[in-house]
C-alpha positions in Angstrom: 119.0 117.7 129.8 117.9 120.5 127.3 115.9 119.9 124.4 118.3 120.0 121.3 117.6 120.2 117.6 120.1 117.1 117.2 117.7 115.5 119.7 114.5 116.2 118.0 116.0 115.0 115.0 117.5 111.7 116.4 113.8 110.9 118.4 112.2 111.8 114.4 114.8 109.1 113.2 114.1 106.7 115.8 110.5 107.0 115.4 110.5 106.6 111.9 112.6 103.5 112.0 110.5 101.8 114.8 107.2 102.5 112.2 109.6 100.8 109.2 109.8 98.0 111.6 106.2 97.8 112.4 105.3 98.0 108.7 107.6 94.5 107.9 106.5 92.9 111.0 102.6 93.3 109.8 103.4 92.6 106.3 105.4 89.2 107.6 102.4 88.9 109.4 99.7 88.8 106.9 102.6 86.8 104.2 101.4 83.9 106.8 97.9 84.3 105.9 95.9 82.3 103.1 94.9 84.4 100.0 91.2 83.2 99.5 90.3 81.0 96.7 89.4 82.8 93.4 86.4 79.9 92.8 85.0 81.0 95.5 85.1 84.9 95.0 83.8 84.1 91.3 81.1 81.9 93.0 80.5 85.1 95.5 79.9 87.3 92.6 77.3 85.2 90.4 75.4 85.2 93.5 74.7 89.3 93.7 74.0 89.7 90.3 
């Protein structure tokens, strides 16, 4: 099978779609993580001064 412009464009579209799916999955995975406690962050900032 020869290399065609259409084939290259399809490969590029497919790769872009896979990248979007990976990014979406990573965002969803991060959404399951707990947010850091804001009071803890404030206490750490005071220690540094």
